[in-house]
ZALOKOL-950588 format. One record per residue (C-alpha): residue in one letter; x, z, y. Coordinates in Angstrom, 2 decimals, decimal comma, padded with zeros to 5 digits. Each point is the difference from the previous one (the first is absolute). Layout:
residues N
<pt res="A" xx="X" zz="Z" yy="Y"/>
...
//
This chain:
residues 323
<pt res="M" xx="000,07" zz="-000,02" yy="000,02"/>
<pt res="N" xx="002,40" zz="-001,08" yy="002,68"/>
<pt res="K" xx="-002,62" zz="-001,93" yy="001,86"/>
<pt res="K" xx="-000,97" zz="001,18" yy="003,46"/>
<pt res="T" xx="-003,47" zz="001,29" yy="-000,56"/>
<pt res="V" xx="-002,49" zz="002,57" yy="001,09"/>
<pt res="T" xx="-001,49" zz="001,14" yy="-003,34"/>
<pt res="V" xx="-000,12" zz="003,17" yy="-001,86"/>
<pt res="I" xx="003,63" zz="001,14" yy="-000,10"/>
<pt res="L" xx="001,64" zz="002,57" yy="-002,28"/>
<pt res="V" xx="002,70" zz="001,59" yy="002,06"/>
<pt res="L" xx="003,34" zz="001,03" yy="-001,62"/>
<pt res="L" xx="000,95" zz="003,20" yy="001,86"/>
<pt res="T" xx="003,73" zz="000,91" yy="000,37"/>
<pt res="L" xx="000,03" zz="003,54" yy="-001,33"/>
<pt res="S" xx="002,47" zz="003,00" yy="000,38"/>
<pt res="S" xx="000,09" zz="003,69" yy="-000,31"/>
<pt res="A" xx="002,18" zz="003,11" yy="000,92"/>
<pt res="L" xx="001,86" zz="002,37" yy="-002,20"/>
<pt res="A" xx="-001,71" zz="003,30" yy="000,62"/>
<pt res="L" xx="002,51" zz="002,99" yy="000,05"/>
<pt res="E" xx="-000,66" zz="003,59" yy="000,78"/>
<pt res="G" xx="000,44" zz="000,67" yy="003,72"/>
<pt res="E" xx="000,04" zz="-003,80" yy="000,79"/>
<pt res="S" xx="-001,94" zz="-001,33" yy="002,96"/>
<pt res="T" xx="-003,41" zz="-001,54" yy="-000,67"/>
<pt res="D" xx="000,51" zz="-002,68" yy="002,48"/>
<pt res="S" xx="-000,37" zz="-003,59" yy="-001,45"/>
<pt res="V" xx="003,14" zz="-001,23" yy="-001,34"/>
<pt res="T" xx="001,23" zz="-003,12" yy="-001,79"/>
<pt res="V" xx="001,81" zz="000,29" yy="-003,36"/>
<pt res="T" xx="000,74" zz="-002,10" yy="-002,98"/>
<pt res="G" xx="-001,02" zz="000,55" yy="-003,57"/>
<pt res="L" xx="-002,99" zz="000,33" yy="-002,23"/>
<pt res="L" xx="-003,15" zz="001,34" yy="001,43"/>
<pt res="I" xx="-003,84" zz="000,22" yy="-000,70"/>
<pt res="T" xx="-001,98" zz="-002,76" yy="001,55"/>
<pt res="E" xx="-003,46" zz="000,16" yy="-001,64"/>
<pt res="V" xx="-002,10" zz="002,52" yy="-001,74"/>
<pt res="S" xx="-003,30" zz="-000,66" yy="-001,72"/>
<pt res="P" xx="-001,81" zz="002,94" yy="-001,48"/>
<pt res="A" xx="-002,66" zz="-002,21" yy="-001,48"/>
<pt res="D" xx="002,44" zz="-002,04" yy="-001,98"/>
<pt res="E" xx="002,46" zz="002,81" yy="-000,56"/>
<pt res="A" xx="002,60" zz="-002,29" yy="001,50"/>
<pt res="V" xx="003,04" zz="000,44" yy="002,19"/>
<pt res="T" xx="002,18" zz="-002,76" yy="001,47"/>
<pt res="L" xx="003,70" zz="000,62" yy="000,72"/>
<pt res="T" xx="002,02" zz="-002,51" yy="002,33"/>
<pt res="N" xx="003,64" zz="-000,26" yy="000,42"/>
<pt res="I" xx="000,58" zz="-000,27" yy="003,68"/>
<pt res="G" xx="003,71" zz="000,20" yy="-000,27"/>
<pt res="G" xx="002,75" zz="-002,75" yy="-000,06"/>
<pt res="S" xx="001,07" zz="000,51" yy="-003,60"/>
<pt res="R" xx="-001,56" zz="000,19" yy="-003,43"/>
<pt res="V" xx="-001,13" zz="003,48" yy="-001,20"/>
<pt res="D" xx="-000,28" zz="001,26" yy="-003,44"/>
<pt res="L" xx="-003,41" zz="001,66" yy="-000,58"/>
<pt res="G" xx="001,65" zz="001,97" yy="-002,72"/>
<pt res="D" xx="001,22" zz="002,47" yy="002,96"/>
<pt res="Y" xx="-003,66" zz="000,63" yy="001,15"/>
<pt res="T" xx="-003,12" zz="001,99" yy="-001,18"/>
<pt res="L" xx="-003,54" zz="000,07" yy="001,29"/>
<pt res="T" xx="-002,07" zz="003,11" yy="-000,23"/>
<pt res="D" xx="-003,44" zz="001,21" yy="001,30"/>
<pt res="G" xx="001,14" zz="003,62" yy="-000,58"/>
<pt res="E" xx="-001,69" zz="000,09" yy="-003,48"/>
<pt res="G" xx="001,46" zz="-002,98" yy="-001,82"/>
<pt res="T" xx="003,13" zz="-001,98" yy="000,33"/>
<pt res="L" xx="000,81" zz="-003,76" yy="-000,51"/>
<pt res="S" xx="003,75" zz="-000,75" yy="-000,69"/>
<pt res="F" xx="001,45" zz="-003,52" yy="-000,13"/>
<pt res="G" xx="002,41" zz="-001,25" yy="-002,68"/>
<pt res="R" xx="003,53" zz="-000,51" yy="001,03"/>
<pt res="G" xx="000,89" zz="-003,59" yy="000,69"/>
<pt res="Y" xx="-003,28" zz="-001,05" yy="001,62"/>
<pt res="G" xx="001,15" zz="-001,35" yy="003,27"/>
<pt res="L" xx="-001,92" zz="-001,05" yy="003,14"/>
<pt res="D" xx="001,47" zz="-002,41" yy="002,50"/>
<pt res="P" xx="-000,07" zz="000,41" yy="003,82"/>
<pt res="G" xx="-003,32" zz="-000,83" yy="001,42"/>
<pt res="H" xx="-001,78" zz="000,11" yy="-003,47"/>
<pt res="S" xx="-002,89" zz="002,28" yy="-001,10"/>
<pt res="V" xx="-001,14" zz="001,37" yy="-003,26"/>
<pt res="T" xx="-003,49" zz="001,47" yy="-000,75"/>
<pt res="V" xx="-000,41" zz="002,72" yy="-002,67"/>
<pt res="S" xx="-003,55" zz="000,23" yy="-001,27"/>
<pt res="K" xx="-001,83" zz="002,06" yy="-002,67"/>
<pt res="E" xx="-001,02" zz="-003,15" yy="-001,88"/>
<pt res="S" xx="-000,16" zz="-003,78" yy="000,45"/>
<pt res="G" xx="-003,17" zz="-001,79" yy="001,06"/>
<pt res="T" xx="-001,47" zz="-002,30" yy="002,52"/>
<pt res="D" xx="-000,07" zz="002,23" yy="002,97"/>
<pt res="W" xx="002,11" zz="-000,42" yy="003,17"/>
<pt res="F" xx="002,89" zz="002,03" yy="-001,18"/>
<pt res="N" xx="000,09" zz="-000,12" yy="-003,74"/>
<pt res="S" xx="-000,24" zz="-003,75" yy="-000,31"/>
<pt res="R" xx="003,06" zz="-000,71" yy="002,04"/>
<pt res="D" xx="002,97" zz="-001,73" yy="-001,61"/>
<pt res="G" xx="002,51" zz="002,57" yy="-001,09"/>
<pt res="T" xx="-002,20" zz="003,04" yy="000,18"/>
<pt res="I" xx="001,42" zz="002,73" yy="-002,22"/>
<pt res="T" xx="-002,66" zz="002,12" yy="-001,85"/>
<pt res="F" xx="000,43" zz="003,69" yy="-000,95"/>
<pt res="S" xx="000,20" zz="-000,97" yy="-003,62"/>
<pt res="S" xx="002,79" zz="-002,43" yy="000,65"/>
<pt res="P" xx="003,41" zz="000,75" yy="-001,73"/>
<pt res="T" xx="001,44" zz="-000,17" yy="003,46"/>
<pt res="I" xx="-001,90" zz="003,10" yy="000,91"/>
<pt res="A" xx="000,50" zz="003,46" yy="-001,41"/>
<pt res="K" xx="-003,21" zz="002,10" yy="000,88"/>
<pt res="S" xx="-000,07" zz="003,66" yy="-000,08"/>
<pt res="G" xx="-002,87" zz="002,36" yy="000,95"/>
<pt res="S" xx="-003,16" zz="-001,10" yy="001,49"/>
<pt res="F" xx="000,49" zz="-002,60" yy="002,76"/>
<pt res="I" xx="-003,45" zz="-000,67" yy="001,31"/>
<pt res="L" xx="-000,67" zz="-000,86" yy="003,61"/>
<pt res="A" xx="-003,06" zz="001,87" yy="001,06"/>
<pt res="D" xx="-002,61" zz="-001,98" yy="002,05"/>
<pt res="S" xx="-000,66" zz="003,05" yy="002,27"/>
<pt res="G" xx="003,64" zz="000,48" yy="000,96"/>
<pt res="D" xx="003,51" zz="000,29" yy="-001,40"/>
<pt res="E" xx="003,76" zz="-000,48" yy="000,55"/>
<pt res="V" xx="002,55" zz="-002,58" yy="-001,24"/>
<pt res="I" xx="003,41" zz="000,95" yy="000,15"/>
<pt res="L" xx="003,05" zz="-002,37" yy="-000,53"/>
<pt res="K" xx="003,21" zz="001,80" yy="-001,09"/>
<pt res="K" xx="003,49" zz="-001,13" yy="-000,65"/>
<pt res="G" xx="002,21" zz="002,40" yy="-002,09"/>
<pt res="G" xx="-002,58" zz="002,72" yy="000,62"/>
<pt res="Q" xx="000,06" zz="-000,30" yy="003,75"/>
<pt res="V" xx="-003,01" zz="-001,18" yy="001,89"/>
<pt res="V" xx="000,52" zz="-003,49" yy="001,58"/>
<pt res="D" xx="-003,67" zz="-000,76" yy="001,08"/>
<pt res="S" xx="-003,38" zz="001,51" yy="-000,26"/>
<pt res="V" xx="-003,54" zz="-000,69" yy="001,04"/>
<pt res="C" xx="-003,05" zz="002,23" yy="000,09"/>
<pt res="Y" xx="-003,70" zz="-001,08" yy="000,25"/>
<pt res="G" xx="-003,52" zz="001,32" yy="-000,03"/>
<pt res="K" xx="-000,23" zz="003,74" yy="-000,51"/>
<pt res="S" xx="003,68" zz="000,55" yy="-000,67"/>
<pt res="N" xx="001,57" zz="003,13" yy="001,74"/>
<pt res="G" xx="003,39" zz="-001,78" yy="000,16"/>
<pt res="V" xx="003,23" zz="-000,15" yy="-001,85"/>
<pt res="E" xx="003,78" zz="-000,07" yy="000,48"/>
<pt res="G" xx="001,07" zz="-002,88" yy="002,28"/>
<pt res="W" xx="-003,42" zz="-000,23" yy="001,73"/>
<pt res="T" xx="-001,10" zz="001,30" yy="003,48"/>
<pt res="G" xx="-003,44" zz="000,64" yy="001,35"/>
<pt res="P" xx="-003,42" zz="-001,13" yy="-001,35"/>
<pt res="A" xx="-000,50" zz="-002,25" yy="-003,08"/>
<pt res="V" xx="-001,18" zz="-003,61" yy="000,46"/>
<pt res="S" xx="-003,80" zz="-000,31" yy="-000,03"/>
<pt res="L" xx="-001,06" zz="-002,21" yy="-003,03"/>
<pt res="K" xx="-003,56" zz="-000,92" yy="-000,94"/>
<pt res="S" xx="-001,23" zz="-001,21" yy="-003,32"/>
<pt res="G" xx="001,05" zz="-003,46" yy="-000,94"/>
<pt res="Q" xx="003,00" zz="000,08" yy="002,39"/>
<pt res="Y" xx="003,67" zz="000,15" yy="-000,73"/>
<pt res="L" xx="002,99" zz="000,91" yy="002,24"/>
<pt res="L" xx="002,28" zz="-002,50" yy="001,59"/>
<pt res="R" xx="003,20" zz="000,68" yy="001,93"/>
<pt res="T" xx="-000,02" zz="-001,99" yy="003,06"/>
<pt res="H" xx="003,24" zz="000,95" yy="002,04"/>
<pt res="D" xx="003,61" zz="-000,87" yy="-000,26"/>
<pt res="T" xx="000,86" zz="003,54" yy="000,97"/>
<pt res="D" xx="-001,05" zz="003,27" yy="-001,63"/>
<pt res="S" xx="-001,16" zz="003,15" yy="001,59"/>
<pt res="D" xx="-001,10" zz="001,61" yy="-003,24"/>
<pt res="T" xx="-003,55" zz="000,34" yy="001,61"/>
<pt res="F" xx="-003,42" zz="-001,79" yy="-000,28"/>
<pt res="S" xx="000,87" zz="-002,30" yy="002,80"/>
<pt res="D" xx="002,18" zz="-002,11" yy="-002,25"/>
<pt res="W" xx="-002,96" zz="-000,89" yy="-002,23"/>
<pt res="V" xx="-003,46" zz="-001,70" yy="000,13"/>
<pt res="A" xx="-002,96" zz="000,41" yy="-002,40"/>
<pt res="T" xx="-001,05" zz="-003,49" yy="-000,86"/>
<pt res="K" xx="-001,78" zz="-001,97" yy="-002,79"/>
<pt res="P" xx="001,30" zz="-002,65" yy="-002,30"/>
<pt res="G" xx="000,19" zz="-003,51" yy="001,70"/>
<pt res="W" xx="-000,31" zz="001,50" yy="003,55"/>
<pt res="T" xx="002,31" zz="-001,47" yy="002,57"/>
<pt res="N" xx="001,69" zz="002,83" yy="001,84"/>
<pt res="L" xx="001,34" zz="-001,60" yy="003,16"/>
<pt res="E" xx="001,73" zz="001,96" yy="002,79"/>
<pt res="P" xx="-001,57" zz="-000,22" yy="003,44"/>
<pt res="S" xx="000,96" zz="-002,95" yy="002,15"/>
<pt res="S" xx="003,21" zz="000,08" yy="001,87"/>
<pt res="G" xx="-001,81" zz="-001,19" yy="003,22"/>
<pt res="E" xx="001,07" zz="-003,49" yy="-000,15"/>
<pt res="W" xx="-002,36" zz="-002,37" yy="001,81"/>
<pt res="F" xx="-000,88" zz="-003,76" yy="-000,42"/>
<pt res="E" xx="-001,88" zz="-002,39" yy="002,10"/>
<pt res="A" xx="-003,27" zz="-001,59" yy="-001,39"/>
<pt res="V" xx="-002,58" zz="-002,35" yy="000,97"/>
<pt res="V" xx="-003,47" zz="001,54" yy="-000,84"/>
<pt res="H" xx="-003,20" zz="-002,16" yy="-000,57"/>
<pt res="P" xx="-002,95" zz="002,32" yy="-000,28"/>
<pt res="F" xx="-003,17" zz="-001,20" yy="-001,76"/>
<pt res="S" xx="-003,27" zz="001,61" yy="-001,28"/>
<pt res="F" xx="-002,45" zz="-000,36" yy="-002,88"/>
<pt res="P" xx="-002,52" zz="-001,60" yy="-000,43"/>
<pt res="E" xx="000,49" zz="-002,38" yy="002,90"/>
<pt res="S" xx="003,40" zz="-001,27" yy="-001,34"/>
<pt res="R" xx="-001,30" zz="-000,46" yy="-003,54"/>
<pt res="G" xx="003,53" zz="000,77" yy="-000,95"/>
<pt res="D" xx="001,35" zz="-003,33" yy="001,35"/>
<pt res="P" xx="003,28" zz="001,81" yy="001,29"/>
<pt res="V" xx="000,60" zz="001,20" yy="-003,60"/>
<pt res="F" xx="-000,37" zz="-003,52" yy="-001,34"/>
<pt res="A" xx="002,17" zz="-001,50" yy="002,78"/>
<pt res="A" xx="002,87" zz="002,55" yy="-000,46"/>
<pt res="I" xx="000,07" zz="-000,52" yy="-003,81"/>
<pt res="M" xx="-000,19" zz="-003,79" yy="000,38"/>
<pt res="S" xx="003,09" zz="000,23" yy="002,26"/>
<pt res="A" xx="002,16" zz="001,56" yy="-002,72"/>
<pt res="E" xx="003,15" zz="-001,94" yy="-001,10"/>
<pt res="H" xx="001,53" zz="002,48" yy="-002,30"/>
<pt res="T" xx="-001,81" zz="003,17" yy="-000,81"/>
<pt res="V" xx="-003,47" zz="001,69" yy="000,20"/>
<pt res="D" xx="-000,17" zz="003,60" yy="-000,91"/>
<pt res="I" xx="-003,28" zz="001,79" yy="000,06"/>
<pt res="S" xx="-001,08" zz="003,49" yy="-000,49"/>
<pt res="I" xx="-003,79" zz="000,62" yy="000,10"/>
<pt res="Y" xx="-002,86" zz="002,19" yy="-001,20"/>
<pt res="L" xx="-002,24" zz="-002,85" yy="-000,91"/>
<pt res="L" xx="000,64" zz="-003,78" yy="-000,10"/>
<pt res="S" xx="-003,08" zz="-001,83" yy="-001,24"/>
<pt res="S" xx="-000,32" zz="-003,11" yy="002,21"/>
<pt res="P" xx="000,14" zz="-003,16" yy="-002,27"/>
<pt res="E" xx="001,00" zz="-001,93" yy="002,90"/>
<pt res="L" xx="002,99" zz="002,15" yy="000,82"/>
<pt res="V" xx="001,20" zz="000,24" yy="-003,53"/>
<pt res="A" xx="-000,24" zz="-003,77" yy="-000,33"/>
<pt res="L" xx="002,25" zz="-000,40" yy="003,06"/>
<pt res="L" xx="002,41" zz="002,44" yy="-001,58"/>
<pt res="C" xx="000,06" zz="-002,16" yy="-003,15"/>
<pt res="Q" xx="000,63" zz="-003,16" yy="002,23"/>
<pt res="M" xx="002,93" zz="001,75" yy="001,74"/>
<pt res="E" xx="001,51" zz="000,92" yy="-003,32"/>
<pt res="S" xx="-000,25" zz="-003,57" yy="-001,09"/>
<pt res="R" xx="001,89" zz="-000,97" yy="003,20"/>
<pt res="G" xx="002,91" zz="002,26" yy="-001,06"/>
<pt res="V" xx="-001,01" zz="002,96" yy="002,03"/>
<pt res="E" xx="000,61" zz="003,29" yy="-001,74"/>
<pt res="V" xx="-003,30" zz="001,97" yy="-000,04"/>
<pt res="R" xx="-000,12" zz="003,66" yy="-000,95"/>
<pt res="V" xx="-003,12" zz="002,06" yy="000,04"/>
<pt res="M" xx="-000,53" zz="003,88" yy="-000,59"/>
<pt res="V" xx="-003,66" zz="001,05" yy="-000,23"/>
<pt res="E" xx="-001,90" zz="003,24" yy="-000,61"/>
<pt res="G" xx="-001,22" zz="000,19" yy="-003,53"/>
<pt res="R" xx="-002,88" zz="002,40" yy="000,54"/>
<pt res="P" xx="-001,72" zz="-000,76" yy="003,32"/>
<pt res="L" xx="-002,87" zz="002,51" yy="000,39"/>
<pt res="G" xx="-003,42" zz="-001,36" yy="-001,06"/>
<pt res="V" xx="001,24" zz="-003,61" yy="-000,49"/>
<pt res="D" xx="-000,08" zz="-002,13" yy="-003,11"/>
<pt res="T" xx="003,47" zz="-001,45" yy="-000,26"/>
<pt res="S" xx="-000,78" zz="-002,54" yy="-002,66"/>
<pt res="T" xx="-000,30" zz="-002,91" yy="002,64"/>
<pt res="E" xx="003,29" zz="001,14" yy="001,72"/>
<pt res="L" xx="001,89" zz="000,39" yy="-003,22"/>
<pt res="S" xx="-001,11" zz="-003,55" yy="-000,97"/>
<pt res="L" xx="001,33" zz="-001,34" yy="003,32"/>
<pt res="M" xx="003,18" zz="001,92" yy="-000,42"/>
<pt res="K" xx="000,36" zz="-001,66" yy="-003,47"/>
<pt res="S" xx="-000,28" zz="-003,47" yy="001,49"/>
<pt res="L" xx="002,79" zz="001,04" yy="002,47"/>
<pt res="T" xx="002,39" zz="001,09" yy="-002,73"/>
<pt res="D" xx="-000,96" zz="-003,19" yy="-002,04"/>
<pt res="A" xx="001,23" zz="-002,05" yy="003,21"/>
<pt res="G" xx="003,23" zz="001,89" yy="-000,14"/>
<pt res="G" xx="-000,66" zz="002,82" yy="002,37"/>
<pt res="E" xx="000,79" zz="003,72" yy="-000,66"/>
<pt res="V" xx="-002,79" zz="002,58" yy="-000,01"/>
<pt res="R" xx="000,45" zz="003,70" yy="-000,41"/>
<pt res="V" xx="-003,14" zz="002,46" yy="-000,40"/>
<pt res="I" xx="000,65" zz="003,57" yy="001,14"/>
<pt res="N" xx="-002,29" zz="002,59" yy="-001,83"/>
<pt res="P" xx="-001,17" zz="-002,70" yy="-002,47"/>
<pt res="P" xx="-003,39" zz="000,38" yy="-001,73"/>
<pt res="G" xx="000,50" zz="002,05" yy="-003,20"/>
<pt res="G" xx="003,41" zz="001,34" yy="001,18"/>
<pt res="S" xx="000,90" zz="003,52" yy="000,65"/>
<pt res="G" xx="000,15" zz="-000,37" yy="003,82"/>
<pt res="G" xx="001,31" zz="002,78" yy="002,09"/>
<pt res="R" xx="002,86" zz="-001,95" yy="001,82"/>
<pt res="Y" xx="-002,21" zz="-000,35" yy="002,99"/>
<pt res="T" xx="-003,54" zz="000,94" yy="000,74"/>
<pt res="Y" xx="-000,49" zz="-003,45" yy="001,42"/>
<pt res="V" xx="001,99" zz="-002,80" yy="001,25"/>
<pt res="H" xx="-001,91" zz="-000,63" yy="003,14"/>
<pt res="N" xx="002,35" zz="-002,44" yy="001,68"/>
<pt res="K" xx="-001,16" zz="-003,33" yy="001,41"/>
<pt res="Y" xx="002,94" zz="-002,03" yy="001,02"/>
<pt res="A" xx="002,12" zz="-003,11" yy="-000,70"/>
<pt res="V" xx="003,61" zz="-000,71" yy="000,79"/>
<pt res="I" xx="000,72" zz="-003,69" yy="000,42"/>
<pt res="D" xx="003,71" zz="-001,23" yy="-000,18"/>
<pt res="S" xx="001,15" zz="003,51" yy="000,79"/>
<pt res="E" xx="-000,83" zz="-000,71" yy="003,70"/>
<pt res="T" xx="-003,72" zz="-000,04" yy="000,55"/>
<pt res="V" xx="-002,32" zz="002,96" yy="-000,86"/>
<pt res="V" xx="-003,78" zz="-000,20" yy="-000,25"/>
<pt res="I" xx="-001,73" zz="003,40" yy="000,16"/>
<pt res="T" xx="-003,79" zz="000,43" yy="-000,28"/>
<pt res="S" xx="-002,39" zz="002,95" yy="-000,33"/>
<pt res="E" xx="-002,24" zz="-002,13" yy="-002,28"/>
<pt res="N" xx="000,42" zz="-001,04" yy="-003,62"/>
<pt res="W" xx="000,31" zz="-003,70" yy="-000,67"/>
<pt res="T" xx="-003,31" zz="-000,65" yy="-001,70"/>
<pt res="S" xx="-002,36" zz="-002,90" yy="000,15"/>
<pt res="G" xx="-002,06" zz="001,73" yy="002,53"/>
<pt res="N" xx="002,75" zz="001,00" yy="002,31"/>
<pt res="M" xx="001,80" zz="-003,47" yy="-000,29"/>
<pt res="G" xx="-003,39" zz="-001,62" yy="000,82"/>
<pt res="E" xx="-003,01" zz="000,43" yy="002,19"/>
<pt res="H" xx="-001,24" zz="003,38" yy="-001,22"/>
<pt res="G" xx="002,91" zz="002,28" yy="000,26"/>
<pt res="N" xx="000,37" zz="003,55" yy="001,13"/>
<pt res="R" xx="000,72" zz="000,93" yy="003,67"/>
<pt res="G" xx="003,78" zz="000,45" yy="000,15"/>
//
């Protein structure tokens, strides 16, 4: 994905931590080595990342929640910038389906005691040679060595993600997020000039949307709650046949809507060569988002169309909503 595009992006975050020593300042400092970067109580999963400049041997480290311990076999190395996820068992979830995930029953892991991450709150401690290297506390945890202040607040279905390249050993280094969410830092304040052309429904009949898509030379990327206009989908199929790359992401469970027509239209788009992704698909487990409520298109990574109305037959015709 080297193409310049404005779609859902998974951001790789540069991660680091500090070696917490007795009496050391809790100010944020940058260090090198191994640290905890993700914790998921629901999956009983912990991710470790090597933020140093040289390969580390995990055999020097142990993970503990204070009740159980996971020890790594000697010789299992982790290159700079690489991560490894340790999970209770393999499966299809966000953590345990990753390539290279190590399960508790793996020959690489020696497990002692009861390593179970409590949903209500717990601690995860990374040690090297018996000394605390990194730690994180969440939920109702009362704290642990190497941690200062209150624990990270964590709701059901969320996991912990480290977001800073420095480590203060406090909750400010972490966010509570959900699998698939994009955790972007606030804008740096950089400004860009743009020409804006307002339009309204139903007077426009969606003509500005059609015109913008017809102008595409390379790419059309759409994220939308509901796309059920046959005319618009026909145009997208036509653009794909011209060599324009068309990618669409739609909500799979729009409230009170029979999606059979929309899904049939999306099938025609994929048959034409387009790419369609359905978030919260019918019959799926859901939970990634409550709804994908966007209604926008990005054309050639330069032009953006944003509307308050879905792109249905009514809104793209004479009987649309006011918007």
